[in-house]
DRENPA-3360 file (N, C-alpha, C; in nm, 2 decimals, always signed):
BEGIN
1 = XXXXXXXX = +1.18/+1.23/-5.54/+1.07/+1.15/-5.47/+1.12/+1.11/-5.33 ~ +1.25/+1.06/-5.33/+1.31/+1.02/-5.20/+1.31/+1.13/-5.10 ~ +1.35/+1.25/-5.15/+1.36/+1.37/-5.07/+1.22/+1.40/-5.01 ~ +1.11/+1.38/-5.08/+0.98/+1.41/-5.03/+0.94/+1.31/-4.93 ~ +0.98/+1.18/-4.95/+0.95/+1.08/-4.85/+1.02/+1.11/-4.72 ~ +1.15/+1.14/-4.73/+1.23/+1.17/-4.61/+1.18/+1.29/-4.54 ~ +1.14/+1.39/-4.62/+1.08/+1.51/-4.56/+0.95/+1.48/-4.49 ~ +0.87/+1.40/-4.55/+0.74/+1.36/-4.49/+0.76/+1.29/-4.36;
9 = XXXXXXXX = +0.86/+1.19/-4.36/+0.89/+1.12/-4.23/+0.94/+1.21/-4.13 ~ +1.02/+1.31/-4.16/+1.07/+1.41/-4.07/+0.96/+1.49/-4.01 ~ +0.87/+1.53/-4.09/+0.76/+1.61/-4.04/+0.67/+1.53/-3.94 ~ +0.65/+1.40/-3.98/+0.57/+1.31/-3.89/+0.63/+1.29/-3.76 ~ +0.77/+1.27/-3.76/+0.84/+1.25/-3.64/+0.83/+1.38/-3.55 ~ +0.85/+1.49/-3.62/+0.84/+1.62/-3.55/+0.71/+1.64/-3.48 ~ +0.60/+1.61/-3.56/+0.46/+1.63/-3.50/+0.45/+1.53/-3.38 ~ +0.49/+1.41/-3.40/+0.48/+1.31/-3.29/+0.56/+1.36/-3.16;
17 = XXXXXXXX = +0.68/+1.40/-3.18/+0.76/+1.45/-3.07/+0.68/+1.57/-3.00 ~ +0.63/+1.66/-3.08/+0.55/+1.78/-3.03/+0.43/+1.73/-2.94 ~ +0.36/+1.63/-3.00/+0.24/+1.58/-2.92/+0.29/+1.51/-2.79 ~ +0.39/+1.43/-2.80/+0.44/+1.37/-2.67/+0.49/+1.47/-2.57 ~ +0.56/+1.57/-2.62/+0.61/+1.68/-2.53/+0.49/+1.75/-2.47 ~ +0.39/+1.78/-2.55/+0.27/+1.85/-2.50/+0.20/+1.77/-2.39 ~ +0.19/+1.64/-2.42/+0.12/+1.55/-2.33/+0.19/+1.54/-2.20 ~ +0.33/+1.52/-2.21/+0.40/+1.51/-2.08/+0.41/+1.64/-2.00;
25 = XXXXXXXX = +0.41/+1.75/-2.07/+0.41/+1.88/-2.00/+0.28/+1.89/-1.92 ~ +0.17/+1.85/-1.98/+0.04/+1.85/-1.91/+0.04/+1.76/-1.79 ~ +0.10/+1.63/-1.81/+0.11/+1.54/-1.71/+0.20/+1.59/-1.59 ~ +0.31/+1.65/-1.63/+0.40/+1.70/-1.53/+0.34/+1.80/-1.44 ~ +0.27/+1.90/-1.49/+0.21/+2.01/-1.41/+0.09/+1.96/-1.34 ~ +0.02/+1.86/-1.40/-0.10/+1.81/-1.33/-0.05/+1.73/-1.20 ~ +0.05/+1.65/-1.22/+0.10/+1.57/-1.10/+0.17/+1.66/-1.00 ~ +0.24/+1.76/-1.05/+0.30/+1.85/-0.95/+0.19/+1.91/-0.86;
33 = XXXXXXXX = +0.08/+1.95/-0.92/-0.03/+2.00/-0.84/-0.09/+1.90/-0.74 ~ -0.09/+1.77/-0.78/-0.14/+1.66/-0.69/-0.04/+1.64/-0.58 ~ +0.09/+1.63/-0.62/+0.19/+1.60/-0.52/+0.21/+1.71/-0.41 ~ +0.18/+1.84/-0.45/+0.20/+1.95/-0.36/+0.07/+2.00/-0.30 ~ -0.04/+1.94/-0.33/-0.17/+1.98/-0.27/-0.17/+1.96/-0.12 ~ -0.21/+2.05/-0.04/-0.22/+2.04/+0.10/-0.36/+2.01/+0.15 ~ -0.38/+1.89/+0.21/-0.51/+1.85/+0.25/-0.54/+1.90/+0.39 ~ -0.66/+1.96/+0.40/-0.70/+2.01/+0.53/-0.78/+1.90/+0.60;
41 = XXXXXXXX = -0.72/+1.85/+0.72/-0.78/+1.74/+0.79/-0.81/+1.77/+0.93 ~ -0.93/+1.73/+0.98/-0.97/+1.74/+1.12/-0.95/+1.60/+1.18 ~ -0.85/+1.58/+1.26/-0.82/+1.45/+1.32/-0.92/+1.42/+1.43 ~ -0.96/+1.29/+1.44/-1.04/+1.25/+1.55/-0.95/+1.22/+1.67 ~ -1.01/+1.23/+1.79/-0.93/+1.20/+1.91/-0.90/+1.05/+1.91 ~ -0.78/+1.01/+1.96/-0.74/+0.87/+1.97/-0.66/+0.86/+2.09 ~ -0.72/+0.81/+2.20/-0.65/+0.79/+2.33/-0.58/+0.66/+2.33 ~ -0.44/+0.67/+2.32/-0.37/+0.54/+2.31/-0.38/+0.45/+2.43;
49 = XXXXXXXX = -0.35/+0.51/+2.55/-0.35/+0.43/+2.67/-0.29/+0.30/+2.66 ~ -0.16/+0.30/+2.61/-0.10/+0.17/+2.58/-0.07/+0.08/+2.71 ~ -0.09/-0.05/+2.69/-0.05/-0.14/+2.79/+0.02/-0.26/+2.72 ~ +0.07/-0.36/+2.79/+0.15/-0.46/+2.73/+0.07/-0.54/+2.62 ~ -0.05/-0.56/+2.64/-0.14/-0.63/+2.55/-0.15/-0.55/+2.42 ~ -0.17/-0.42/+2.43/-0.19/-0.33/+2.31/-0.06/-0.33/+2.23 ~ +0.05/-0.32/+2.30/+0.18/-0.31/+2.24/+0.21/-0.44/+2.16 ~ +0.18/-0.55/+2.23/+0.20/-0.68/+2.16/+0.12/-0.70/+2.04;
57 = XXXXXXXX = +0.00/-0.65/+2.04/-0.09/-0.66/+1.93/-0.04/-0.56/+1.82 ~ +0.01/-0.45/+1.86/+0.06/-0.35/+1.76/+0.18/-0.41/+1.69 ~ +0.27/-0.48/+1.76/+0.38/-0.54/+1.70/+0.34/-0.65/+1.59 ~ +0.24/-0.73/+1.63/+0.19/-0.83/+1.53/+0.13/-0.76/+1.41 ~ +0.05/-0.66/+1.43/-0.02/-0.59/+1.32/+0.08/-0.52/+1.23 ~ +0.19/-0.47/+1.28/+0.29/-0.41/+1.19/+0.35/-0.50/+1.09 ~ +0.36/-0.63/+1.13/+0.40/-0.74/+1.04/+0.28/-0.78/+0.95 ~ +0.17/-0.80/+1.02/+0.05/-0.85/+0.94/+0.00/-0.76/+0.84;
65 = XXXXXXXX = +0.02/-0.63/+0.86/-0.03/-0.53/+0.76/+0.08/-0.49/+0.66 ~ +0.19/-0.56/+0.66/+0.30/-0.54/+0.56/+0.39/-0.42/+0.57 ~ +0.40/-0.37/+0.69/+0.48/-0.25/+0.71/+0.63/-0.28/+0.68 ~ +0.67/-0.40/+0.70/+0.81/-0.44/+0.68/+0.84/-0.44/+0.53 ~ +0.74/-0.46/+0.44/+0.77/-0.46/+0.30/+0.83/-0.34/+0.25 ~ +0.80/-0.22/+0.31/+0.85/-0.10/+0.26/+0.95/-0.03/+0.36 ~ +0.94/-0.07/+0.49/+1.02/+0.00/+0.59/+1.13/-0.09/+0.64 ~ +1.13/-0.22/+0.60/+1.23/-0.31/+0.64/+1.19/-0.39/+0.77;
73 = XXXXXXXX = +1.26/-0.50/+0.79/+1.22/-0.58/+0.91/+1.25/-0.51/+1.04 ~ +1.35/-0.42/+1.04/+1.38/-0.34/+1.16/+1.32/-0.20/+1.16 ~ +1.24/-0.18/+1.05/+1.16/-0.05/+1.04/+1.26/+0.07/+1.02 ~ +1.38/+0.04/+0.99/+1.48/+0.15/+0.97/+1.49/+0.20/+0.82 ~ +1.39/+0.15/+0.74/+1.39/+0.20/+0.60/+1.44/+0.10/+0.50 ~ +1.39/+0.11/+0.38/+1.42/+0.01/+0.27/+1.38/+0.06/+0.14 ~ +1.47/+0.04/+0.04/+1.43/+0.07/-0.10/+1.34/-0.04/-0.16 ~ +1.22/-0.01/-0.20/+1.13/-0.11/-0.25/+1.10/-0.10/-0.40;
81 = XXXXXXXX = +1.13/+0.02/-0.46/+1.11/+0.03/-0.60/+1.23/+0.11/-0.65 ~ +1.30/+0.06/-0.76/+1.40/+0.14/-0.82/+1.39/+0.11/-0.97 ~ +1.31/+0.18/-1.04/+1.28/+0.16/-1.18/+1.31/+0.29/-1.26 ~ +1.39/+0.28/-1.36/+1.43/+0.40/-1.43/+1.31/+0.48/-1.49 ~ +1.21/+0.41/-1.53/+1.09/+0.47/-1.58/+0.99/+0.51/-1.48 ~ +0.96/+0.42/-1.39/+0.86/+0.43/-1.29/+0.89/+0.53/-1.17 ~ +1.01/+0.50/-1.11/+1.05/+0.59/-1.00/+1.14/+0.52/-0.90 ~ +1.19/+0.59/-0.81/+1.27/+0.54/-0.70/+1.19/+0.57/-0.57;
89 = XXXXXXXX = +1.16/+0.46/-0.50/+1.08/+0.47/-0.38/+1.15/+0.40/-0.26 ~ +1.17/+0.48/-0.16/+1.24/+0.43/-0.04/+1.15/+0.45/+0.08 ~ +1.11/+0.34/+0.15/+1.04/+0.35/+0.27/+1.12/+0.42/+0.37 ~ +1.08/+0.52/+0.44/+1.16/+0.59/+0.54/+1.19/+0.52/+0.66 ~ +1.29/+0.56/+0.73/+1.32/+0.51/+0.87/+1.21/+0.56/+0.96 ~ +1.13/+0.47/+1.02/+1.02/+0.52/+1.11/+1.05/+0.50/+1.25 ~ +1.18/+0.48/+1.29/+1.22/+0.47/+1.42/+1.27/+0.61/+1.47 ~ +1.32/+0.62/+1.59/+1.37/+0.74/+1.64/+1.52/+0.75/+1.63;
97 = XXXXXXXX = +1.58/+0.66/+1.55/+1.73/+0.66/+1.54/+1.77/+0.78/+1.44 ~ +1.90/+0.79/+1.42/+1.96/+0.89/+1.33/+1.90/+0.87/+1.19 ~ +1.84/+0.97/+1.13/+1.78/+0.95/+1.00/+1.64/+0.91/+1.00 ~ +1.59/+0.89/+1.13/+1.45/+0.85/+1.14/+1.36/+0.96/+1.17 ~ +1.25/+0.94/+1.24/+1.15/+1.04/+1.27/+1.19/+1.13/+1.38 ~ +1.16/+1.26/+1.36/+1.20/+1.36/+1.46/+1.11/+1.35/+1.59 ~ +1.16/+1.42/+1.69/+1.08/+1.42/+1.82/+0.94/+1.48/+1.80 ~ +0.93/+1.57/+1.70/+0.80/+1.63/+1.68/+0.70/+1.54/+1.61;
105 = XXXXXXXX = +0.74/+1.42/+1.57/+0.65/+1.32/+1.51/+0.58/+1.24/+1.62 ~ +0.47/+1.29/+1.66/+0.39/+1.23/+1.77/+0.28/+1.15/+1.72 ~ +0.19/+1.11/+1.81/+0.07/+1.03/+1.78/-0.01/+1.10/+1.67 ~ -0.02/+1.23/+1.67/-0.09/+1.30/+1.57/-0.04/+1.28/+1.43 ~ +0.09/+1.29/+1.42/+0.16/+1.27/+1.29/+0.15/+1.13/+1.24 ~ +0.15/+1.03/+1.33/+0.13/+0.89/+1.30/-0.01/+0.87/+1.24 ~ -0.11/+0.93/+1.30/-0.25/+0.92/+1.26/-0.27/+0.99/+1.12 ~ -0.20/+1.10/+1.10/-0.21/+1.17/+0.97/-0.15/+1.07/+0.86;
113 = XXXXXXXX = -0.04/+1.01/+0.89/+0.02/+0.92/+0.79/-0.07/+0.79/+0.76 ~ -0.11/+0.73/+0.87/-0.18/+0.60/+0.86/-0.32/+0.61/+0.81 ~ -0.39/+0.70/+0.87/-0.53/+0.72/+0.83/-0.56/+0.80/+0.71 ~ -0.47/+0.90/+0.69/-0.50/+1.00/+0.59/-0.40/+1.01/+0.47 ~ -0.28/+0.94/+0.49/-0.18/+0.93/+0.39/-0.11/+1.06/+0.35 ~ -0.09/+1.14/+0.46/-0.03/+1.27/+0.43/+0.09/+1.29/+0.53 ~ +0.18/+1.38/+0.48/+0.29/+1.43/+0.57/+0.23/+1.53/+0.67 ~ +0.31/+1.56/+0.77/+0.27/+1.66/+0.87/+0.22/+1.79/+0.81;
121 = XXXXXXXX = +0.27/+1.83/+0.69/+0.23/+1.95/+0.62/+0.11/+1.94/+0.54 ~ +0.05/+1.82/+0.53/-0.07/+1.79/+0.46/-0.06/+1.74/+0.32 ~ +0.07/+1.74/+0.27/+0.09/+1.69/+0.13/+0.09/+1.53/+0.13 ~ +0.06/+1.48/+0.02/+0.04/+1.33/+0.01/+0.17/+1.25/+0.03 ~ +0.16/+1.14/+0.09/+0.26/+1.04/+0.09/+0.26/+0.96/-0.04 ~ +0.37/+0.90/-0.08/+0.38/+0.82/-0.20/+0.37/+0.67/-0.16 ~ +0.29/+0.60/-0.24/+0.27/+0.46/-0.23/+0.21/+0.40/-0.10 ~ +0.24/+0.47/+0.01/+0.19/+0.42/+0.14/+0.04/+0.38/+0.13;
129 = XXXXXXXX = +0.01/+0.26/+0.17/-0.13/+0.21/+0.15/-0.23/+0.26/+0.26 ~ -0.23/+0.39/+0.28/-0.32/+0.45/+0.39/-0.47/+0.43/+0.35 ~ -0.50/+0.41/+0.22/-0.63/+0.39/+0.17/-0.69/+0.26/+0.22 ~ -0.60/+0.17/+0.27/-0.64/+0.05/+0.34/-0.65/+0.07/+0.49 ~ -0.55/+0.14/+0.54/-0.55/+0.16/+0.69/-0.66/+0.25/+0.74 ~ -0.71/+0.33/+0.65/-0.82/+0.42/+0.69/-0.95/+0.34/+0.73 ~ -0.95/+0.21/+0.69/-1.06/+0.13/+0.73/-1.04/+0.05/+0.86 ~ -0.92/+0.07/+0.92/-0.89/-0.01/+1.04/-0.99/+0.03/+1.15;
137 = XXXXXXXX = -1.00/-0.07/+1.25/-1.08/-0.04/+1.37/-0.99/+0.06/+1.45 ~ -1.06/+0.13/+1.54/-0.99/+0.22/+1.63/-0.89/+0.15/+1.72 ~ -0.93/+0.02/+1.76/-0.84/-0.06/+1.84/-0.71/-0.09/+1.77 ~ -0.72/-0.13/+1.64/-0.61/-0.17/+1.56/-0.52/-0.05/+1.53 ~ -0.58/+0.06/+1.51/-0.50/+0.18/+1.48/-0.43/+0.22/+1.61 ~ -0.49/+0.22/+1.72/-0.43/+0.25/+1.85/-0.31/+0.16/+1.87 ~ -0.33/+0.03/+1.84/-0.22/-0.07/+1.87/-0.10/-0.04/+1.78 ~ -0.12/-0.01/+1.65/-0.01/+0.01/+1.56/+0.07/+0.14/+1.60;
145 = XXXXXXXX = +0.00/+0.24/+1.63/+0.06/+0.37/+1.67/+0.14/+0.35/+1.80 ~ +0.07/+0.29/+1.90/+0.14/+0.27/+2.03/+0.27/+0.20/+2.01 ~ +0.27/+0.09/+1.93/+0.39/+0.02/+1.91/+0.49/+0.09/+1.83 ~ +0.44/+0.16/+1.72/+0.53/+0.24/+1.63/+0.61/+0.35/+1.70 ~ +0.54/+0.41/+1.79/+0.60/+0.53/+1.86/+0.73/+0.48/+1.94 ~ +0.72/+0.36/+1.99/+0.84/+0.31/+2.08/+0.92/+0.21/+2.01 ~ +0.93/+0.21/+1.87/+1.01/+0.11/+1.80/+1.16/+0.13/+1.84 ~ +1.24/+0.03/+1.85/+1.38/+0.04/+1.89/+1.45/+0.13/+1.78;
153 = XXXXXXXX = +1.53/+0.22/+1.82/+1.60/+0.31/+1.73/+1.70/+0.24/+1.64 ~ +1.69/+0.28/+1.51/+1.78/+0.23/+1.41/+1.84/+0.35/+1.34 ~ +1.97/+0.36/+1.33/+2.04/+0.47/+1.27/+2.06/+0.44/+1.12 ~ +1.98/+0.50/+1.04/+1.98/+0.48/+0.89/+1.91/+0.60/+0.82 ~ +1.98/+0.66/+0.73/+1.93/+0.77/+0.65/+1.89/+0.72/+0.51 ~ +1.77/+0.73/+0.48/+1.73/+0.68/+0.35/+1.73/+0.79/+0.24 ~ +1.76/+0.76/+0.12/+1.75/+0.86/+0.01/+1.61/+0.90/-0.02 ~ +1.60/+1.02/-0.08/+1.46/+1.07/-0.11/+1.40/+1.00/-0.22;
161 = XXXXXXXX = +1.27/+0.98/-0.21/+1.19/+0.91/-0.32/+1.17/+1.01/-0.44 ~ +1.16/+0.95/-0.55/+1.14/+1.03/-0.68/+1.05/+0.96/-0.77 ~ +0.94/+1.03/-0.82/+0.85/+0.98/-0.92/+0.91/+1.01/-1.05 ~ +0.93/+0.91/-1.14/+0.98/+0.94/-1.27/+0.87/+0.94/-1.37 ~ +0.91/+0.97/-1.50/+0.80/+0.99/-1.60/+0.69/+0.89/-1.61 ~ +0.71/+0.76/-1.61/+0.61/+0.66/-1.62/+0.52/+0.67/-1.50 ~ +0.58/+0.69/-1.38/+0.51/+0.70/-1.26/+0.41/+0.82/-1.26 ~ +0.46/+0.93/-1.31/+0.38/+1.05/-1.33/+0.26/+1.03/-1.42;
169 = XXXXXXXX = +0.29/+0.96/-1.53/+0.18/+0.93/-1.63/+0.07/+0.84/-1.56 ~ +0.12/+0.74/-1.49/+0.02/+0.65/-1.43/-0.05/+0.72/-1.32 ~ +0.01/+0.81/-1.25/-0.06/+0.89/-1.15/-0.17/+0.98/-1.22 ~ -0.13/+1.04/-1.33/-0.23/+1.13/-1.40/-0.35/+1.05/-1.45 ~ -0.32/+0.93/-1.49/-0.43/+0.84/-1.55/-0.50/+0.76/-1.44 ~ -0.46/+0.78/-1.31/-0.52/+0.71/-1.20/-0.51/+0.56/-1.21 ~ -0.39/+0.52/-1.26/-0.36/+0.37/-1.28/-0.27/+0.31/-1.17 ~ -0.21/+0.40/-1.09/-0.12/+0.35/-0.99/-0.14/+0.45/-0.86;
177 = XXXXXXXX = -0.16/+0.39/-0.74/-0.18/+0.47/-0.63/-0.06/+0.53/-0.57 ~ +0.00/+0.62/-0.64/+0.12/+0.69/-0.59/+0.09/+0.80/-0.49 ~ +0.00/+0.89/-0.53/-0.05/+1.00/-0.45/-0.17/+0.94/-0.36 ~ -0.14/+0.88/-0.25/-0.24/+0.80/-0.18/-0.35/+0.89/-0.12 ~ -0.31/+1.01/-0.08/-0.41/+1.10/-0.01/-0.53/+1.12/-0.10 ~ -0.51/+1.11/-0.24/-0.62/+1.14/-0.33/-0.73/+1.02/-0.33 ~ -0.69/+0.91/-0.27/-0.78/+0.79/-0.27/-0.86/+0.77/-0.14 ~ -0.85/+0.87/-0.05/-0.90/+0.86/+0.08/-1.02/+0.96/+0.11;
185 = XXXXXXXX = -1.12/+0.91/+0.17/-1.23/+1.00/+0.22/-1.18/+1.05/+0.36 ~ -1.14/+1.17/+0.36/-1.08/+1.23/+0.48/-1.18/+1.26/+0.59 ~ -1.31/+1.25/+0.56/-1.41/+1.27/+0.66/-1.45/+1.14/+0.73 ~ -1.40/+1.03/+0.68/-1.43/+0.90/+0.74/-1.36/+0.88/+0.88 ~ -1.43/+0.83/+0.98/-1.37/+0.80/+1.11/-1.35/+0.66/+1.12 ~ -1.26/+0.62/+1.22/-1.22/+0.48/+1.24/-1.34/+0.40/+1.29 ~ -1.35/+0.28/+1.25/-1.45/+0.19/+1.29/-1.43/+0.14/+1.43 ~ -1.52/+0.14/+1.52/-1.50/+0.09/+1.65/-1.59/-0.02/+1.69;
193 = XXXXXXXX = -1.65/-0.09/+1.59/-1.74/-0.20/+1.61/-1.70/-0.33/+1.55 ~ -1.57/-0.34/+1.52/-1.52/-0.47/+1.46/-1.49/-0.57/+1.57 ~ -1.55/-0.69/+1.55/-1.54/-0.80/+1.64/-1.46/-0.91/+1.58 ~ -1.35/-0.95/+1.63/-1.27/-1.07/+1.57/-1.35/-1.20/+1.59 ~ -1.40/-1.25/+1.48/-1.48/-1.38/+1.49/-1.48/-1.44/+1.35 ~ -1.51/-1.57/+1.34/-1.50/-1.64/+1.21/-1.63/-1.61/+1.14 ~ -1.64/-1.50/+1.08/-1.76/-1.46/+1.00/-1.71/-1.39/+0.87 ~ -1.80/-1.39/+0.77/-1.77/-1.32/+0.65/-1.75/-1.17/+0.67;
201 = XXXXXXXX = -1.82/-1.11/+0.76/-1.81/-0.97/+0.79/-1.67/-0.94/+0.84 ~ -1.62/-1.02/+0.93/-1.48/-0.99/+0.98/-1.38/-1.02/+0.88 ~ -1.41/-1.13/+0.80/-1.32/-1.16/+0.68/-1.31/-1.05/+0.58 ~ -1.42/-0.98/+0.56/-1.42/-0.86/+0.47/-1.34/-0.75/+0.53 ~ -1.34/-0.73/+0.66/-1.25/-0.63/+0.72/-1.11/-0.67/+0.70 ~ -1.07/-0.79/+0.72/-0.93/-0.84/+0.70/-0.89/-0.82/+0.55 ~ -0.99/-0.85/+0.46/-0.96/-0.85/+0.32/-0.93/-0.71/+0.26 ~ -0.95/-0.61/+0.34/-0.92/-0.47/+0.29/-0.77/-0.47/+0.25;
209 = XXXXXXXX = -0.69/-0.54/+0.32/-0.54/-0.55/+0.29/-0.52/-0.61/+0.16 ~ -0.61/-0.68/+0.10/-0.60/-0.75/-0.03/-0.64/-0.67/-0.15 ~ -0.72/-0.56/-0.12/-0.78/-0.49/-0.23/-0.68/-0.41/-0.31 ~ -0.56/-0.38/-0.26/-0.46/-0.30/-0.34/-0.42/-0.38/-0.46 ~ -0.42/-0.51/-0.46/-0.38/-0.59/-0.57/-0.50/-0.66/-0.64 ~ -0.58/-0.72/-0.55/-0.69/-0.81/-0.60/-0.82/-0.73/-0.63 ~ -0.82/-0.60/-0.61/-0.93/-0.51/-0.63/-1.04/-0.53/-0.53 ~ -1.14/-0.44/-0.53/-1.25/-0.45/-0.43/-1.34/-0.58/-0.45;
217 = XXXXXXXX = -1.34/-0.63/-0.57/-1.43/-0.75/-0.60/-1.35/-0.88/-0.58 ~ -1.22/-0.86/-0.55/-1.13/-0.98/-0.52/-1.10/-1.06/-0.64 ~ -1.14/-1.01/-0.76/-1.12/-1.09/-0.88/-0.99/-1.06/-0.96 ~ -0.91/-0.97/-0.90/-0.78/-0.95/-0.96/-0.79/-0.89/-1.10 ~ -0.69/-0.93/-1.18/-0.69/-0.88/-1.32/-0.56/-0.83/-1.37 ~ -0.56/-0.71/-1.42/-0.43/-0.65/-1.48/-0.33/-0.63/-1.37 ~ -0.20/-0.64/-1.41/-0.09/-0.61/-1.31/-0.10/-0.48/-1.25 ~ -0.07/-0.47/-1.12/-0.07/-0.34/-1.05/+0.04/-0.25/-1.09;
225 = XXXXXXXX = +0.16/-0.31/-1.12/+0.27/-0.23/-1.16/+0.32/-0.29/-1.30 ~ +0.35/-0.21/-1.40/+0.39/-0.26/-1.52/+0.51/-0.36/-1.51 ~ +0.49/-0.48/-1.57/+0.60/-0.58/-1.56/+0.57/-0.69/-1.46 ~ +0.48/-0.66/-1.37/+0.44/-0.76/-1.27/+0.33/-0.86/-1.33 ~ +0.31/-0.98/-1.27/+0.22/-1.07/-1.33/+0.07/-1.03/-1.31 ~ -0.02/-1.10/-1.38/-0.16/-1.08/-1.37/-0.20/-1.12/-1.22 ~ -0.29/-1.05/-1.17/-0.34/-1.07/-1.03/-0.45/-1.17/-1.03 ~ -0.43/-1.27/-0.94/-0.52/-1.38/-0.93/-0.66/-1.35/-0.88;
233 = XXXXXXXX = -0.76/-1.42/-0.93/-0.90/-1.42/-0.88/-0.90/-1.50/-0.75 ~ -0.93/-1.44/-0.64/-0.93/-1.51/-0.51/-1.07/-1.53/-0.45 ~ -1.17/-1.52/-0.54/-1.31/-1.55/-0.50/-1.34/-1.70/-0.52 ~ -1.46/-1.74/-0.49/-1.50/-1.88/-0.50/-1.49/-1.92/-0.65 ~ -1.50/-1.83/-0.74/-1.49/-1.86/-0.89/-1.34/-1.88/-0.93 ~ -1.25/-1.85/-0.84/-1.11/-1.87/-0.88/-1.06/-2.00/-0.82 ~ -0.92/-2.01/-0.81/-0.86/-2.14/-0.76/-0.90/-2.16/-0.62 ~ -0.92/-2.06/-0.54/-0.95/-2.07/-0.40/-1.08/-2.15/-0.38;
241 = XXXXXXXX = -1.17/-2.14/-0.48/-1.30/-2.21/-0.47/-1.28/-2.36/-0.46 ~ -1.17/-2.41/-0.50/-1.15/-2.56/-0.48/-1.06/-2.59/-0.37 ~ -1.01/-2.49/-0.29/-0.92/-2.52/-0.18/-1.00/-2.54/-0.05 ~ -0.95/-2.63/+0.03/-1.01/-2.64/+0.16/-0.96/-2.53/+0.25 ~ -1.02/-2.51/+0.37/-0.98/-2.41/+0.46/-0.83/-2.44/+0.51 ~ -0.80/-2.57/+0.53/-0.67/-2.61/+0.57/-0.57/-2.57/+0.46 ~ -0.60/-2.60/+0.33/-0.51/-2.57/+0.22/-0.49/-2.42/+0.21 ~ -0.59/-2.34/+0.23/-0.59/-2.20/+0.22/-0.49/-2.14/+0.33;
249 = XXXXXXXX = -0.51/-2.19/+0.45/-0.42/-2.14/+0.57/-0.28/-2.18/+0.54 ~ -0.26/-2.30/+0.49/-0.12/-2.35/+0.47/-0.06/-2.26/+0.36 ~ -0.13/-2.23/+0.26/-0.07/-2.14/+0.15/-0.03/-2.01/+0.20 ~ -0.11/-1.95/+0.29/-0.08/-1.82/+0.35/+0.03/-1.82/+0.46 ~ +0.06/-1.94/+0.50/+0.16/-1.96/+0.60/+0.30/-2.00/+0.54 ~ +0.29/-2.07/+0.42/+0.41/-2.13/+0.36/+0.45/-2.07/+0.23 ~ +0.35/-2.00/+0.16/+0.38/-1.95/+0.03/+0.37/-2.05/-0.08 ~ +0.33/-2.17/-0.05/+0.32/-2.28/-0.15/+0.17/-2.32/-0.16;
257 = XXXXXXXX = +0.12/-2.32/-0.28/-0.02/-2.35/-0.31/-0.05/-2.50/-0.30 ~ -0.17/-2.55/-0.29/-0.20/-2.69/-0.30/-0.15/-2.76/-0.42 ~ -0.14/-2.68/-0.53/-0.09/-2.73/-0.66/+0.07/-2.74/-0.66 ~ +0.13/-2.69/-0.55/+0.28/-2.70/-0.55/+0.35/-2.58/-0.60 ~ +0.27/-2.47/-0.63/+0.33/-2.35/-0.69/+0.39/-2.26/-0.57 ~ +0.51/-2.22/-0.59/+0.57/-2.13/-0.49/+0.54/-1.99/-0.52 ~ +0.47/-1.92/-0.43/+0.43/-1.78/-0.46/+0.55/-1.69/-0.44 ~ +0.57/-1.59/-0.53/+0.68/-1.50/-0.52/+0.64/-1.39/-0.43;
265 = XXXXXXXX = +0.71/-1.37/-0.32/+0.67/-1.28/-0.21/+0.68/-1.13/-0.26 ~ +0.74/-1.11/-0.37/+0.75/-0.97/-0.43/+0.61/-0.93/-0.47 ~ +0.53/-1.03/-0.52/+0.40/-1.00/-0.57/+0.28/-1.05/-0.48 ~ +0.31/-1.15/-0.40/+0.21/-1.20/-0.31/+0.28/-1.21/-0.17 ~ +0.25/-1.11/-0.09/+0.33/-1.10/+0.04/+0.28/-1.20/+0.15 ~ +0.30/-1.33/+0.12/+0.26/-1.43/+0.21/+0.34/-1.43/+0.35 ~ +0.47/-1.38/+0.35/+0.54/-1.36/+0.48/+0.45/-1.27/+0.57 ~ +0.38/-1.18/+0.51/+0.29/-1.09/+0.59/+0.18/-1.17/+0.65;
273 = XXXXXXXX = +0.12/-1.25/+0.57/+0.00/-1.33/+0.62/+0.03/-1.44/+0.72 ~ +0.16/-1.47/+0.73/+0.21/-1.56/+0.84/+0.17/-1.51/+0.98 ~ +0.16/-1.37/+0.99/+0.13/-1.31/+1.12/-0.02/-1.30/+1.15 ~ -0.10/-1.35/+1.05/-0.25/-1.35/+1.08/-0.28/-1.45/+1.18 ~ -0.38/-1.42/+1.27/-0.43/-1.52/+1.36/-0.51/-1.63/+1.29 ~ -0.54/-1.74/+1.36/-0.62/-1.84/+1.30/-0.76/-1.79/+1.28 ~ -0.81/-1.70/+1.37/-0.95/-1.65/+1.35/-0.95/-1.56/+1.22 ~ -0.84/-1.48/+1.20/-0.84/-1.39/+1.09/-0.83/-1.47/+0.96;
281 = XXXXXXXX = -0.75/-1.57/+0.95/-0.74/-1.65/+0.83/-0.87/-1.73/+0.80 ~ -0.93/-1.78/+0.90/-1.06/-1.86/+0.88/-1.17/-1.76/+0.84 ~ -1.17/-1.64/+0.90/-1.27/-1.54/+0.86/-1.25/-1.50/+0.71 ~ -1.12/-1.48/+0.68/-1.09/-1.44/+0.54/-1.13/-1.54/+0.44 ~ -1.10/-1.67/+0.47/-1.14/-1.78/+0.39/-1.30/-1.78/+0.37 ~ -1.37/-1.76/+0.48/-1.51/-1.76/+0.48/-1.56/-1.65/+0.39 ~ -1.50/-1.53/+0.40/-1.55/-1.42/+0.32/-1.52/-1.45/+0.17 ~ -1.39/-1.49/+0.14/-1.36/-1.51/+0.00/-1.44/-1.62/-0.07;
289 = XXX = -1.48/-1.72/+0.01/-1.56/-1.83/-0.05/-1.71/-1.78/-0.06 ~ -1.74/-1.67/+0.00/-1.88/-1.62/-0.01/-1.90/-1.53/-0.13 ~ -1.80/-1.50/-0.20/-1.81/-1.41/-0.31/-1.76/-1.47/-0.44;
% end
């Protein structure tokens, strides 16, 4: 009798292993196809014509849009995910220093990366939030690229990123934006009608940077990455509904909520929002309170 039970358990384990192996084989080849797909993109013209004002705005925006979270405060590269199951992700050195961008990486390649989420060869970038940047105004895109092109050189060679089994599974299930080019409408052109003013419309434009975690409806929900906390509801029906404009701005400047809670910058990048202008913060507050 015992032998039959042991044999039955062995068969069950064997069947389970076979199912898991078949599932992961399917996931592996599916994600390989996604990761190596070459996107055909017709770039729009973007005349930089940089001046001191545009470069200053580009510098501010590179901090305000969270570029330092993955590329480091000196833009010389940074490891931002190192998980044995999920993957190893290193933001590359985007300066012209040793280990950084080659001379062939021009305005065109910057636009491919920022607006379309692809390498110069058309394959997808990993994790890069280009699905947010594709909604930038033409002015803001010009400013970021103009400043990025002339970043001070940093000599640093970053290791290659690697998507591990859990990362591949989440890619296949469309639960994590690893292959960012898949999330972008590559026919969309940059908006050239954005006016910085304290309105819900401009606040909605600013709030695009919040959608990666808080979702399009700003109500948050399940963790973005396994192991991270639940994402807060930041609409009027959430805690922000009881915050004053002054409290909201203070929270995004200091990382401390009106209730005295210290926000973990690993999950809520308030150092990024410190770079927002007063108009941007007030417009964002107006928009979030309207939904």
